[in-house]
N, C-alpha and C positions, 0 to 999 in steps of 0.2 A: 502491500500502499502504498502510493509516494506519500504522505504526511505522519509514516511512522517515523518510530527513533532512527531509522537509520538513513531517512531521505536526508541528500547535503544537495548543495548549491556551489557552482562554484561561476566565478564570473574571471572575464582573461583583463579588465582595465577597473580603475575606480571609480569613476564618476556617478556611477549609479546608485544613487540616493536610498534606491529603491528598496535594495535590499539592507538598509535598518529598517525598515520599516518590518521586513519580516523576520529578521533577528527579535526587534523590539517585540513582537505579539505574542500574548499572552497563550501560543501555540507555541512550544517552547521544541515540539519536532526539529521543527526545521534548524537544521548546522548551515549557516550560512561561512565563505570563507569567496572576499572579496581577493585577489591576486593580479600582482603585476610587477614587470621584469625591473623595473626602478625600487632597487632601493631606499633610495631615501624617501618617496612618495609612504614604501609600506611605512619604512619607519615613522612616517609622520601620522599616520593615518593610526601610529600604536600609541601616542603621546594627546594631551589634548591641545597641542596645538595645532593643528588638523589644516592639511595643505588648500584647500578651500574653504570659503569662508559662505555663509547660508545661514541665516538663522533658524534654531533650532536646533541645526543637525548633531554638535558637538553630545546636547544634552539624549538623543536619543543613540549616538553611537555609547558614550559612557555606560546608560542603561547595561546592554549588551556586549560589549565588546569582554572577549574572553570568558562569556557564558555559553554562547552559542554565535557569535560573531565576530571574526578571526580575518586579521591579513597577513598574507603571506608571499616570498616570493617565488614558493616550492610548487611552481605551476602544473608541474608536470603529476607529481602526487596529488593534488587537488580536480585535477583533470580525469584520472584511474578512479577516483571513490566520487566523483559527482554522478549524482541522477540525472541534474539536469544544466546545461552550461548558457548560462548567458552569454552573447557578443557583445561589448560594449565599448567598441575601440573609435576612435578617434576614424574618418572619413574624409579628410582636408578636400579643396577644391584642388585642382591638379595644377599645377605651376608649367610644366613643357608637355608638348607631345602631344598626341591626337586628341583636342576639347579640351585644350588651355583655357584655364579662367574660365569654365562653368562645368567639365567634368568631373562627380565625382571622383578621386582616386581608392577606391576598394583593394587595394593591396592588403592594409591589417586584415579584412574580414577573411583575404581567401588564407594569411600567414596563417590565423589561429586555427581556421579550420582546419588546414595542413598537419598543424600540431598536434589539437585534437585527433584526425583519423592517426597519425603516428604512433600516441601512447596511449589510448582506450584499450580499453582490457575489455569491456560491456558494450550491451548497447545505452543509448543516451538523447537525452530530446535536446536539440539545441537551439536556442532563441535568439534568434536578430530583434536587440535594442538599441545595436548604431540606426543614423538617421542613413539610410542608403537606395539608389537608386530602384526603379521597380525590374522586377527580375534576378534580384544579385542572389537570394533564395535559391534559384536554379543552378549557379554559380558555385555556391556553396555545398549543395547537391551532389554534387558531381564529384568534388575534390573527396567529398567523407566516402564516398562511393568504392571508392579508389583504394579503399584502406585491404591489406590480405590476410584481415581477421574474419571476412563475411561478419562484420559488425555491420548492424542495420541503426541506423539516426534518422530521423524526425526532426528537421527542419520547420521551425514556427515565426513568423516575425508578429514584434510587439512593440511598436515603437512609442518612444518617448514623448508626452507629452508636460512635463514637469517643467514648469517657469521658474528659472531662477531669480530669488528673489522672497521665492511665494512656493519652492519645491515640499517643502515638508506641510503646509497645507495640502498643495496641491494633490500629495501622498496619499491622507488619512480620507480625504474628502473631494475623490480624483472627478471629473465630469465624465468623464470613461474611459473602460479602461477596452483599449483594440489588439485583438488575439486573430492573426493569420496562421491560415493552414491546410498541405492539402485536403482536396476533399476526399481522398481515401479510406479504407476505415481504420489507417494506421495514425493515417493523417487527425483526422478527428477524434482519435480516442485520447493523440497526446493535446492537443486543443483544449480537450475536456480535463485532462488531466494538470495543464496550467491554469486553467478556468477554477480548480475547486481550490487550487492557493489564495486567486484574487480573495473570493469570494468567503475566505475568511473573515475581510473588513472591508468587502466593495458589494452593494447588493448585488443582486447576478440580473438585473436591469439593466444597469451600466456596464457590464459587461458584452461586447459587443464582439460575434466570431465571423471572420470573411475568410474568403480566397487567402493564398498568398501577396500576390501581386494585390490586390484592392490595400488590403492591409500598406503594404511598404510604400505604394502612391496614397494611400492617405494620409502619412506624414509629411511630404512634402506640400500639398496639396491645403494642406491646415495652415502651415508658414506662411505658402504663400497666399493665401487669405487674409488674415494678420498682415502682414507687412503691406499689401496691397489698401488696407483702410487707411494706414499711417499712412502710406505715400497719396492717397485721395483726401486724408483732409489739410495735409502736408501742401501739395498740388494748391487746395484753396484759403491758404493763409495766406500765400503770396497774393492773391489774387485779395482778398481784403486788406493787407496793407496798400495796395492799390487806389482802393476805392471809399476807403474810411469805414467799410464792415470790418464788425466784432468775432474772429473764429472760434471764441468759445459761445460767445451766443449760437454761433452757425451750427456748433458739435452738440448746444444743446437742444435745439430746434428740430435737428435731423434725428437724434437720436432716441426723444421721445416717441417716436414710430419706432412700434415694436416690430415691422418688417425687417426695420434698422438695428437697432438697437444701440446704449450708449458705450460699450467697452471700444475702445483704440480705438476712438476718436479725438484724442488726442494731440493737439500741433503740436511736433518739437524741433528740434535741430536735425532730428529723422533718426531711423532705426539702428540700432547696433549687436552687437551679439555673434555668436558661433551659430546661431539659424537661420535666420532671415535671408540674408545675405549667400550664403549657400545654399541651401535647399532652392530658393528662385532658381540659379544660374543650373544647380543640377538639373532645376526642371524644364529652364531653358534649353538645355544641351538635347536634354530627353525628346523635344518634340522637336528639336533641329533633327535628329535622329531618327526619327519615324518619320522626315517632311512636312512636320507640319508648318511651316516657317511664321504662315499669319500668328500662329498663336505664341508660337516662341518670341514674337517681336511684340505681342501682350505684354507676355509678365516680362521680360526684361524691362519694357520699359518701369516699372516698379523700381527698378534699379536706379535707372537714367533719373527719374526723381528723384531718389534716394541723395543719389550723389548732388545733384542742383540746389537741394536744401541745405545742404551741409555744406557748398560752398557758396550759396544766396547767405547765409549767417556772417561767413567769415568776410565775404563783401561787405556788409551791412558796415560791421566793427570796424575796417579802414576807411570805407564811405562817410561816414558818421563823424570820425574821430578826426576829419578836415583833409580825412585823403590822405594820411597818414600818419603809422604806428608805429615808426623807426625810432628807435630808444627810447621808449614810451615801455611803463613798466602795466603789462597786463594780468589780472589776479583771473585766473581758470578755476571754479568751482565747481569741482567733479571730475572723474575722467573715466571714473567705470560707466559703461554701457544706461546702467538702471541703478537704481537704489537698491539697497541692499543686497549686494553681491561687490564681488572685487575684482569683478571678470572687465577687462580692458580689451577683446576682442571685435574687431571694430567699432571700438567704440566711436561714435560721433567726434565726443572729443578729441580725440588722433589727429583727425583731419585737420581740426579749425587749428591745433596749435601748428600741425605740420603749416600750415597757409601762414600763420603769427609769424613765423621761423622767419618765410622767406621773403616777408616783411621785416624782419628784424629786428620784432620787436622784444621785451623780456619778460618775459612771462613765466608767473608765480602758479604755480599747480598747488590745489587743496583739496585733497580726497582719505574722508576716514579709513579706507579699507585698500586700499591701491600700493599697490608695491612699485618701488621706484624700478627697480630692474628687470618686474614685469611689464610694465611700461614702457621702455626701452627696446624690450623682446618683441613686442606688437608694434612698436613704431617702424622698429629697422624689415618683421617680414613686411608689412601691409604695407605704408608705406616709402620702404629704401631709406629711411632716416636711420641714419648711425654716427658716433663716434669720428668714425674713419674718412666721411665724403661731408660732414658737416662739422666743421674747427669750430671752438668754442659753443658748444654744443650745451657743458653744462652749468657755462656760465652765464647763456640765453633762457636756459629751462631750467628753474630750481622748483625741489617741490618744500612744502612752508608744511610745518607739526598745525597751523590750524590757519582758519581763514582771515585772522585780523593779521595776522604777519604778512600773507597774501596781499591782506589790500590795502596794508600801510606805505602811506608816497606811488599806491597806484593809481591811472589815468582812468582804468575800467576797471570792472566786474562782468566775467560771462557764465553766467550760473548756466553748468553744460549735464549736468545727474540732477536728478530730484530728490537728493537727500535733503529729510526732513527737514534735518538742523539748520537747513537754509530761509524754511521760513520763518524761522524765529531767533536771527540771529537780532544783533544788536548794529543796525545801522547809522545809527546817527552817531555815533562811535566808530561805527567803518568811515562815514562822510569826511567827517572830523580831518582822519589819518588820511585821505586822498590827495589828490591834487588837483582840479579844478579846471576846466569844468570834469566834474566826475560822472561818469556813464555807469549805466547799467543795460547789459545786455542780456537778458532771461530767453534763455532757449527751450528755456521748458513751464514756463509760466505760471510759477509755482510761488513766488513773490507778488505782495501788494504792490503793484506798481503806483498806486496814487499815493499813498501814503511817503513812499520814495518818493513821487514826483517833489510832496510837501517837506522833504526834508531837504530838497536843493536837485537831488539826483536828476538827469535825463535821461529815460528809460526809454528802450526798446524792445520789444516784443515776436515773439513770431505770430504771426493771425492779427497783429494789435493797431489801429491806427493813431501814427504820429498826432498828438494832439497839435505842434507847433504847424502842422501841411496841412490841415483841417480847420476848416470852423463854421462846420454844421455839424457838430458829430453830435 
């Protein structure tokens, strides 16, 4: 029986927060082992200084670590003992070769499958947790079938829908759990096994079962639809600034329509993170591969609009500050791509910082969770900005210990991450410490613009009309 005392899980990578809940469940029959090749990562997971920041995660890990939640680099042993293996590895966008810049590189998924086939000594259920192109399960299945021990493997798709910053609550009360499998007797049995695990805390009606290909494609489509909403409202924000309309009022009016809904209608400097752009580009490439050029162009426009929004923000900063920021100190409030995470992958802040570096501004960054090392790693990987090709980079970009030191003597504040603490700062104190005129550029629409103007700031915000440009607001 799957939930018996001998049932175990094995994971091929760290990121899957899902296991933390399995192991903290009241049903302690399930043993969970998270594995990774990186000893440093595993060592961190075995301390209270976890390698990622996620609200509530440490408490979940502390509850079960050492009891039925374990972290190990002994991948071979854990694979052999496991009944179910989740593959949760990175599938980055290819940077060279066929499909470069759009196609997902599934090399890591294939390597996992080859390792599983090589070291396994019993039949297993293999679960795709990584976001992959549709029909990746076919490739994994073919690799697994090549084992020379006569073993049988069933491959399932179980895409992850957790959002960074709210992952624990998303896990405890998911909108849905999606499980795709082959529509054969063995495939349906494997899917039912995984359903029985989720059913320990997820209502059965919220666990959806589909064929493999629908499940794989659903994750790409879900992220594409969410990103599309962000780009849609951001396109309207530009129109609002030109006409005197207020994008927040537009969002409220539109969102009250039940057919549209209120979620993901907040205009901003743009979307970021590891999923949206990567998954849309993957979708674009799939459409191109199947000759659906018009579909590819449609979804690619979501990316182009996001790029436009980030560039538009940078250009507004320069334009409003008398067409030059050379030598001026600019405080960047927030570098993570969203609040309640330290993740900097594809963060809009990075692109604004890159543009301001090119304009020779003096940049001071404050973010409560982002590490300077991670910031430079992403700047180099995504923007090609590093210490070798950008002399004086450490002097040009300073990471500040708090907002007040970042703002001291600054000509402008750029609010680029919606951290709650930015809403309650002592802006009168900040204003007194800044060069005048003191500018605020709100890329998240989270501060009180009218109050800041009363203090003396010149405020410019996404999708909000400039009161100095209109006399009929």
